[in-house]
Residue frames relative to the residue before (quaternion, step in Angstrom):
aa qw qx qy qz dx dy dz
M 1.0000 0.0000 0.0000 0.0000 0.00 0.00 0.00
L 0.6154 0.5885 -0.3524 0.3883 3.59 1.02 -0.80
P 0.6344 0.5191 -0.3656 0.4410 3.67 0.89 -0.68
I 0.6365 0.5132 -0.3316 0.4707 3.60 1.05 -0.71
I 0.6548 0.5065 -0.3069 0.4696 3.57 0.95 -0.87
N 0.6356 0.5477 -0.3300 0.4327 3.59 0.99 -0.83
Q 0.6077 0.5520 -0.3544 0.4477 3.59 1.11 -0.62
F 0.6570 0.4798 -0.2961 0.5004 3.56 1.18 -0.57
V 0.7082 0.4883 -0.2636 0.4364 3.59 0.94 -0.93
Y 0.8033 0.2332 -0.0976 0.5393 3.60 0.82 -1.00
R 0.0774 0.8177 -0.5610 0.1030 3.58 -0.53 1.17
P 0.0141 0.8495 -0.5269 0.0247 3.60 0.63 1.08
D 0.6657 0.5146 -0.3092 0.4431 3.59 1.14 -0.54
A 0.5635 0.5993 -0.3910 0.4128 3.61 1.24 -0.13
T 0.3231 0.7517 -0.4961 0.2905 3.54 0.67 1.18
F 0.2368 -0.7598 0.5912 0.1310 3.53 -1.15 0.72
A 0.4895 0.6904 -0.4122 0.3373 3.58 1.31 0.00
R 0.4558 -0.6756 0.5041 0.2859 3.54 -1.09 0.67
P 0.5937 -0.5630 0.4216 0.3909 3.60 -1.12 0.56
G 0.8036 0.2982 -0.2163 0.4674 3.55 -1.05 0.75
F 0.4307 0.7017 -0.4679 0.3211 3.58 1.25 0.01
T 0.0006 0.7790 -0.6269 0.0122 3.58 -1.03 0.82
P 0.6786 -0.4906 0.3455 0.4236 3.60 -1.22 0.21
A 0.5068 0.6524 -0.4257 0.3693 3.59 1.21 -0.35
A 0.5990 0.5729 -0.3549 0.4325 3.59 1.14 -0.62
L 0.6974 0.4154 -0.2563 0.5248 3.58 1.25 -0.40
G 0.5540 -0.6285 0.3794 0.3926 3.55 1.28 0.15
L 0.5257 0.6447 -0.3938 0.3912 3.58 1.25 0.41
E 0.3742 -0.6625 0.5940 0.2613 3.53 -1.08 0.74
Y 0.0277 0.8179 -0.5730 0.0449 3.58 -1.06 0.66
E 0.2293 -0.7187 0.6363 0.1613 3.48 -1.37 0.39
E 0.3532 -0.6991 0.5714 0.2448 3.57 -0.98 0.77
V 0.0581 -0.7950 0.6037 0.0088 3.56 -0.88 0.95
A 0.1156 -0.7974 0.5914 0.0315 3.57 -1.16 0.65
P 0.0581 -0.8168 0.5739 0.0109 3.62 0.36 1.18
E 0.2955 -0.7388 0.5785 0.1792 3.56 -1.17 0.65
T 0.4045 -0.7316 0.5025 0.2206 3.56 -0.87 0.98
G 0.6953 -0.4854 0.3430 0.4040 3.53 -1.30 0.21
D 0.7272 0.3684 -0.2417 0.5264 3.59 1.19 -0.43
G 0.6716 -0.5861 0.2771 0.3586 3.56 1.16 0.63
V 0.4864 0.6453 -0.4501 0.3800 3.61 1.18 0.41
L 0.2985 -0.7436 0.5721 0.1753 3.57 -0.91 0.95
L 0.2015 -0.7886 0.5755 0.0790 3.54 -0.81 1.07
S 0.3279 -0.7298 0.5690 0.1901 3.54 -1.28 0.43
G 0.1348 0.7979 -0.5787 0.1011 3.56 -0.91 0.88
W 0.2883 -0.7112 0.6079 0.2037 3.52 -1.37 0.20
Y 0.1722 -0.7500 0.6290 0.1109 3.54 -0.94 0.93
L 0.1476 -0.8078 0.5704 0.0151 3.54 -0.66 1.19
P 0.1531 -0.8332 0.5248 0.0834 3.61 -0.06 1.23
A 0.3986 -0.6823 0.5606 0.2475 3.54 -1.03 0.85
V 0.6136 -0.5682 0.3940 0.3813 3.58 -1.16 0.55
K 0.7795 0.0346 -0.0031 0.6254 3.59 0.88 -0.94
P 0.0960 -0.8682 0.4834 0.0584 3.58 0.44 1.19
T 0.1519 -0.7648 0.6202 0.0859 3.51 -1.21 0.71
H 0.7842 0.1398 -0.0408 0.6031 3.59 1.28 -0.28
A 0.2056 -0.7377 0.6238 0.1563 3.58 -1.28 0.41
L 0.1219 -0.8120 0.5707 0.0096 3.55 -1.03 0.86
L 0.2348 -0.7243 0.6325 0.1420 3.54 -0.98 0.94
Y 0.1375 -0.8052 0.5753 0.0427 3.58 -0.60 1.17
C 0.1176 -0.7874 0.6047 0.0218 3.57 -0.56 1.25
H 0.2469 -0.8438 0.4614 0.1193 3.58 -0.19 1.26
G 0.6827 -0.5105 0.3653 0.3739 3.53 -1.39 0.10
N 0.7302 -0.4986 0.2905 0.3658 3.55 -1.34 0.02
A 0.7280 0.4284 -0.2330 0.4819 3.60 1.17 -0.44
G 0.8050 0.2435 -0.1945 0.5048 3.56 -0.99 0.86
D 0.3794 -0.7048 0.5452 0.2492 3.55 -1.30 -0.26
I 0.7887 -0.3597 0.2007 0.4564 3.57 -1.25 -0.08
R 0.5500 0.5898 -0.4155 0.4207 3.59 1.15 -0.33
D 0.6700 0.4593 -0.2871 0.5076 3.59 1.13 -0.63
W 0.7584 0.4501 -0.2134 0.4203 3.56 0.83 -1.05
V 0.5263 0.6451 -0.4196 0.3616 3.61 1.17 -0.34
H 0.5369 0.6255 -0.4025 0.3980 3.58 1.24 -0.33
A 0.5906 0.5656 -0.3702 0.4408 3.60 1.24 -0.25
A 0.6272 0.6302 -0.3127 0.3342 3.58 1.18 -0.54
P 0.6005 0.6284 -0.3962 0.2960 3.69 0.79 -0.82
P 0.6617 0.4938 -0.3558 0.4379 3.67 0.81 -0.73
F 0.6470 0.5059 -0.3241 0.4694 3.58 1.06 -0.66
V 0.6636 0.5051 -0.3063 0.4589 3.57 0.86 -0.95
A 0.6522 0.5208 -0.3105 0.4549 3.58 0.97 -0.85
A 0.7011 0.4527 -0.2572 0.4871 3.58 1.15 -0.62
G 0.6386 -0.5670 0.3201 0.4102 3.60 1.25 0.19
V 0.5520 0.5848 -0.4011 0.4386 3.57 1.22 0.42
S 0.2634 -0.7447 0.5932 0.1553 3.59 -0.69 1.08
V 0.1784 -0.8277 0.5312 0.0290 3.57 -0.78 1.08
L 0.1449 -0.7244 0.6643 0.1141 3.53 -1.12 0.80
I 0.0170 -0.7747 0.6314 -0.0301 3.55 -0.63 1.18
W 0.0196 -0.8392 0.5345 -0.0985 3.55 -0.71 1.07
D 0.4034 -0.7129 0.5259 0.2289 3.54 -1.29 0.40
Y 0.4914 -0.6324 0.5211 0.2950 3.51 -1.13 0.80
R 0.6543 -0.4798 0.3922 0.4334 3.57 -1.24 0.32
G 0.7871 0.2722 -0.2353 0.5011 3.56 -0.93 0.97
Y 0.6539 0.4563 -0.3076 0.5192 3.58 1.31 -0.04
G 0.8433 0.1029 -0.0787 0.5216 3.57 -1.07 0.75
K 0.7845 -0.2791 0.2382 0.5000 3.55 -0.85 -1.05
S 0.4591 0.6752 -0.4611 0.3475 3.59 1.22 0.13
Q 0.4887 -0.6768 0.4750 0.2783 3.54 -1.02 0.82
G 0.7403 0.4861 -0.2942 0.3594 3.52 -1.39 0.06
S 0.4267 -0.6498 0.5605 0.2855 3.52 -1.39 -0.27
P 0.5090 -0.6888 0.4179 0.3029 3.61 -0.91 0.83
S 0.1178 0.7347 -0.6637 0.0770 3.51 -1.25 0.70
E 0.6518 -0.5150 0.3597 0.4249 3.58 -1.18 0.35
A 0.6850 0.4713 -0.2948 0.4710 3.58 0.78 -0.97
G 0.6453 0.5357 -0.3179 0.4422 3.56 1.02 -0.79
L 0.6610 0.5080 -0.3147 0.4539 3.58 0.94 -0.84
Y 0.6219 0.5228 -0.3502 0.4660 3.58 1.05 -0.64
L 0.6405 0.5025 -0.3202 0.4844 3.59 1.02 -0.76
D 0.6167 0.5439 -0.3398 0.4565 3.57 1.02 -0.77
G 0.6584 0.5203 -0.3073 0.4487 3.55 0.91 -0.94
E 0.6461 0.5222 -0.3250 0.4518 3.58 0.96 -0.82
A 0.6601 0.5172 -0.3126 0.4462 3.59 0.97 -0.79
V 0.7175 0.4326 -0.2731 0.4727 3.59 0.80 -0.92
W 0.6125 0.5363 -0.3527 0.4613 3.60 1.10 -0.61
A 0.6252 0.5192 -0.3351 0.4767 3.59 1.03 -0.74
W 0.6402 0.5223 -0.3244 0.4606 3.58 1.00 -0.83
L 0.7079 0.4600 -0.2806 0.4567 3.58 0.79 -0.98
K 0.6223 0.5370 -0.3554 0.4451 3.61 0.95 -0.72
K 0.6461 0.5143 -0.3157 0.4672 3.58 0.96 -0.84
R 0.6755 0.4834 -0.2952 0.4721 3.57 0.89 -0.92
A 0.6549 0.5130 -0.3145 0.4572 3.58 0.94 -0.87
L 0.6389 0.5201 -0.3278 0.4625 3.59 1.00 -0.77
E 0.6396 0.5253 -0.3165 0.4634 3.57 1.00 -0.84
D 0.7405 0.4024 -0.2120 0.4948 3.57 1.03 -0.83
G 0.4574 -0.7126 0.4292 0.3142 3.58 1.28 -0.02
L 0.4923 0.6732 -0.4043 0.3755 3.56 1.10 0.75
P 0.4450 -0.6159 0.5603 0.3295 3.58 -1.17 0.52
A 0.2062 -0.7983 0.5588 0.0890 3.59 -1.07 0.69
S 0.0994 -0.7910 0.6036 0.0077 3.54 -0.93 1.03
I 0.3047 -0.7231 0.5895 0.1919 3.55 -1.36 0.22
L 0.0898 -0.7555 0.6468 0.0521 3.55 -1.10 0.86
G 0.0663 -0.7935 0.6046 0.0207 3.56 -0.84 1.00
K 0.1682 -0.7858 0.5921 0.0604 3.54 -0.79 1.11
S 0.8543 -0.0691 0.0346 0.5139 3.59 -0.78 1.06
L 0.8110 0.0855 -0.0376 0.5776 3.65 -0.42 -1.09
G 0.6446 0.5442 -0.3147 0.4351 3.56 1.01 -0.81
S 0.5606 0.6009 -0.4018 0.4040 3.59 1.16 -0.40
A 0.6262 0.5310 -0.3412 0.4577 3.59 1.08 -0.65
V 0.6344 0.5035 -0.3197 0.4918 3.58 1.03 -0.77
A 0.6566 0.5171 -0.3036 0.4575 3.57 0.96 -0.90
C 0.6442 0.5148 -0.3232 0.4643 3.61 0.99 -0.79
S 0.6369 0.5258 -0.3263 0.4598 3.58 0.96 -0.82
L 0.6642 0.5001 -0.2978 0.4690 3.57 0.93 -0.89
A 0.6945 0.4985 -0.2867 0.4324 3.57 0.82 -1.03
A 0.6394 0.5291 -0.3279 0.4515 3.58 1.07 -0.67
K 0.7416 0.4080 -0.2178 0.4859 3.59 1.08 -0.72
D 0.8079 0.0654 0.0560 0.5829 3.56 0.91 -1.00
P 0.1867 -0.8710 0.4371 0.1244 3.59 0.51 1.21
P 0.3581 -0.6874 0.5872 0.2333 3.54 -1.11 0.75
V 0.6792 -0.4258 0.3738 0.4665 3.56 -1.30 -0.04
S 0.7764 -0.1088 0.0684 0.6170 3.57 1.07 -0.77
L 0.2601 -0.7541 0.5921 0.1141 3.52 -1.28 0.57
I 0.0994 -0.7715 0.6265 0.0493 3.57 -1.00 0.90
L 0.1071 -0.7883 0.6053 0.0263 3.57 -0.77 1.09
D 0.1070 -0.8148 0.5695 -0.0189 3.55 -0.41 1.32
S 0.8396 -0.0727 0.0137 0.5381 3.59 -0.61 1.17
A 0.2313 0.8245 -0.4804 0.1895 3.54 1.03 0.87
F 0.2871 -0.7501 0.5752 0.1551 3.54 -1.21 0.64
T 0.5584 -0.5979 0.4603 0.3448 3.54 -1.28 0.36
S 0.7745 -0.0904 0.1330 0.6118 3.55 1.00 -0.93
M 0.4920 -0.6484 0.4826 0.3233 3.57 -0.98 0.78
R 0.5366 0.6065 -0.4121 0.4175 3.61 1.14 -0.43
E 0.6771 0.4983 -0.2887 0.4582 3.56 0.94 -0.93
V 0.6398 0.5197 -0.3241 0.4643 3.59 1.03 -0.76
V 0.6560 0.4995 -0.3108 0.4728 3.58 0.92 -0.92
A 0.6611 0.5211 -0.3136 0.4393 3.59 0.88 -0.93
A 0.6881 0.4891 -0.2781 0.4582 3.58 1.03 -0.81
N 0.7872 0.3596 -0.1646 0.4732 3.58 1.02 -0.79
V 0.7392 0.2597 -0.1909 0.5913 3.59 1.23 -0.27
P 0.0793 -0.8762 0.4733 0.0454 3.59 0.61 1.14
W 0.6161 0.5623 -0.3613 0.4168 3.59 1.14 -0.40
V 0.5837 0.5335 -0.3839 0.4768 3.59 1.28 -0.13
P 0.4346 -0.7013 0.4882 0.2845 3.64 -0.61 1.03
S 0.5008 -0.7018 0.4152 0.2905 3.58 -0.67 1.11
Q 0.6503 0.5366 -0.3251 0.4283 3.59 1.05 -0.71
T 0.6614 0.4957 -0.3158 0.4659 3.61 1.23 -0.26
I 0.5579 0.6063 -0.3953 0.4060 3.60 1.25 -0.15
P 0.3276 -0.7707 0.5080 0.2016 3.62 -0.57 1.08
K 0.6312 -0.4764 0.4284 0.4372 3.54 -1.32 0.18
L 0.1213 0.7968 -0.5746 0.1420 3.55 -0.83 1.00
F 0.8447 -0.0772 0.0094 0.5296 3.57 -0.76 1.10
E 0.1007 0.8357 -0.5230 0.1338 3.53 0.63 1.22
S 0.0870 -0.8470 0.5237 0.0285 3.59 0.38 1.21
L 0.6019 0.5781 -0.3672 0.4108 3.58 1.02 -0.70
E 0.6344 0.5348 -0.3301 0.4501 3.59 1.06 -0.71
R 0.6972 0.4692 -0.2646 0.4729 3.59 1.11 -0.68
A 0.5083 0.7128 -0.4014 0.2690 3.57 1.14 -0.63
P 0.6652 0.5043 -0.3453 0.4288 3.68 0.81 -0.77
D 0.6677 0.4998 -0.2978 0.4645 3.60 1.17 -0.53
I 0.5730 0.5663 -0.3884 0.4473 3.60 1.25 -0.09
Q 0.0803 -0.8467 0.5255 -0.0229 3.54 -0.33 1.32
C 0.5663 0.6003 -0.4005 0.3982 3.62 1.19 -0.22
P 0.6329 -0.5071 0.3983 0.4285 3.63 -1.19 0.36
T 0.0463 -0.8234 0.5639 -0.0440 3.56 -0.74 1.08
L 0.1827 -0.7444 0.6358 0.0908 3.52 -1.06 0.93
V 0.1209 -0.7533 0.6440 0.0572 3.56 -0.85 1.05
I 0.0019 0.8002 -0.5973 0.0546 3.56 -0.66 1.15
H 0.0391 0.8261 -0.5489 0.1216 3.58 -0.67 1.12
G 0.4385 -0.6839 0.5222 0.2594 3.54 -1.19 0.59
G 0.4706 -0.7005 0.4646 0.2683 3.56 -0.89 0.93
R 0.7305 0.3726 -0.2176 0.5293 3.58 1.26 -0.40
D 0.3108 0.7584 -0.5104 0.2603 3.57 1.19 0.52
T 0.1445 -0.8139 0.5603 0.0516 3.57 -0.55 1.19
L 0.6037 0.5426 -0.3663 0.4550 3.61 1.24 -0.17
V 0.7627 0.0830 -0.0377 0.6403 3.55 0.96 -0.95
P 0.3543 -0.7766 0.4709 0.2228 3.61 -0.16 1.22
P 0.5919 -0.5932 0.4076 0.3627 3.61 -1.00 0.76
A 0.5782 0.5998 -0.3795 0.4025 3.59 1.08 -0.62
Q 0.6274 0.5278 -0.3499 0.4531 3.59 1.07 -0.62
G 0.6303 0.5264 -0.3317 0.4643 3.58 1.03 -0.77
R 0.6593 0.5024 -0.3042 0.4694 3.57 0.97 -0.85
Q 0.6521 0.5197 -0.3162 0.4525 3.57 0.97 -0.84
L 0.6447 0.5091 -0.3139 0.4761 3.56 0.99 -0.83
Y 0.6231 0.5458 -0.3228 0.4579 3.56 1.01 -0.87
Q 0.6704 0.5130 -0.3050 0.4409 3.58 0.84 -0.95
A 0.7125 0.4794 -0.2554 0.4442 3.59 1.04 -0.75
L 0.4887 0.6797 -0.4349 0.3317 3.61 1.19 -0.31
G 0.4233 -0.7620 0.4461 0.2031 3.53 -0.95 0.91
G 0.7454 0.3946 -0.2129 0.4933 3.59 1.17 -0.48
P 0.7579 -0.3078 0.2641 0.5110 3.58 -1.24 -0.35
K 0.0227 0.8351 -0.5431 0.0848 3.57 -0.81 0.93
T 0.1351 -0.7595 0.6337 0.0574 3.49 -1.31 0.61
L 0.1630 -0.7729 0.6071 0.0869 3.58 -0.99 0.85
R 0.0028 -0.7826 0.6220 -0.0248 3.56 -0.89 0.99
M 0.1149 -0.7866 0.6055 0.0381 3.56 -0.79 1.06
I 0.1745 -0.7375 0.6422 0.1150 3.56 -1.02 0.87
D 0.3563 -0.8170 0.4076 0.1986 3.52 0.05 1.36
K 0.7473 0.4158 -0.2255 0.4667 3.60 0.94 -0.83
A 0.5884 0.6112 -0.3582 0.3897 3.61 1.24 -0.11
G 0.3135 -0.7062 0.6014 0.2031 3.51 -1.26 0.60
H 0.7607 -0.3583 0.2667 0.4710 3.55 -1.18 -0.55
N 0.8026 0.3349 -0.1470 0.4711 3.57 0.81 -1.01
D 0.7207 0.4313 -0.2561 0.4785 3.60 1.20 -0.22
I 0.3526 0.7849 -0.4674 0.2030 3.58 1.24 0.09
S 0.6970 0.5027 -0.2904 0.4209 3.59 0.96 -0.81
I 0.5812 0.5770 -0.3996 0.4118 3.63 1.18 -0.13
H 0.5831 0.5717 -0.3772 0.4370 3.58 1.24 -0.23
P 0.5307 -0.6947 0.3712 0.3129 3.62 -0.65 1.07
E 0.6442 0.5356 -0.3432 0.4247 3.60 1.01 -0.64
Y 0.5061 0.6662 -0.4238 0.3470 3.60 1.17 -0.42
H 0.7491 0.3734 -0.2236 0.4995 3.59 0.61 -1.10
R 0.6097 0.5587 -0.3649 0.4278 3.58 1.01 -0.70
W 0.6819 0.4870 -0.2922 0.4609 3.58 0.86 -0.93
I 0.6656 0.5024 -0.3125 0.4549 3.59 0.92 -0.87
L 0.6809 0.4867 -0.2960 0.4603 3.59 0.86 -0.93
E 0.6293 0.5181 -0.3316 0.4751 3.58 1.01 -0.74
F 0.6566 0.5181 -0.3079 0.4535 3.55 0.96 -0.89
M 0.6803 0.4774 -0.2976 0.4697 3.60 0.83 -0.91
G 0.6628 0.5298 -0.3035 0.4335 3.57 1.02 -0.80
N 0.7147 0.4391 -0.2476 0.4848 3.57 1.22 -0.40
T 0.6783 0.4946 -0.2866 0.4616 3.58 1.24 0.14
G 0.9448 0.0937 -0.0302 0.3126 3.39 -1.36 0.77
D 0.4114 -0.6477 0.5902 0.2506 3.44 -1.51 0.09
V 0.7053 -0.4278 0.3327 0.4571 3.53 -1.33 0.01
L 0.5014 -0.6475 0.4792 0.3158 3.59 -0.99 0.82
């Protein structure tokens, strides 16, 4: 059953980006980075430095496509003075290996270590943003090695619940435990913003609210009533709320 579920969870080939695309096409300066994980996998990422940075952000993207697709989320942050590291999970884009839950957690630890070091060198506070699948990676990181602040975008309680809701022909009793963010939520003590679309049909808003309720530290819930799962960032309050939240949290790590 797990191979079938993995086809739903990991979709690196669902990309619309053209070969050779880089952030330069968006007018962004960038550095290619290749952090190595604890089990020896080389990852691929782009670090997008702001001109006059005031914050650094690790962006953990969703399950479909690779950084060529997801880098389009970065310009509003970079323009606001936030330097962004956007990166690919193992088996995505130019990153080595094949995706798995344990592997993605190791990937997150490697890129978070890279960004923390860079942020410390630049004298910047560092936060983590997790989108959809990336929210599970972000929760794992925040529970073990807290950022200054955490942003959970369209986050789920458990991938089991998402699979059960969207693949109804799979018997629920056969779905294994997978990306259990709700179990980690009480251990997350850093300031956390949960932001969710009121019309999200992939990850029901109730899951975002449930995760919010379980968080152990200071927390804020923001719902964008007219937003779905994939269009939430086009709403102007999305970036405004995130930037305001990051600007009100913490000191340099």
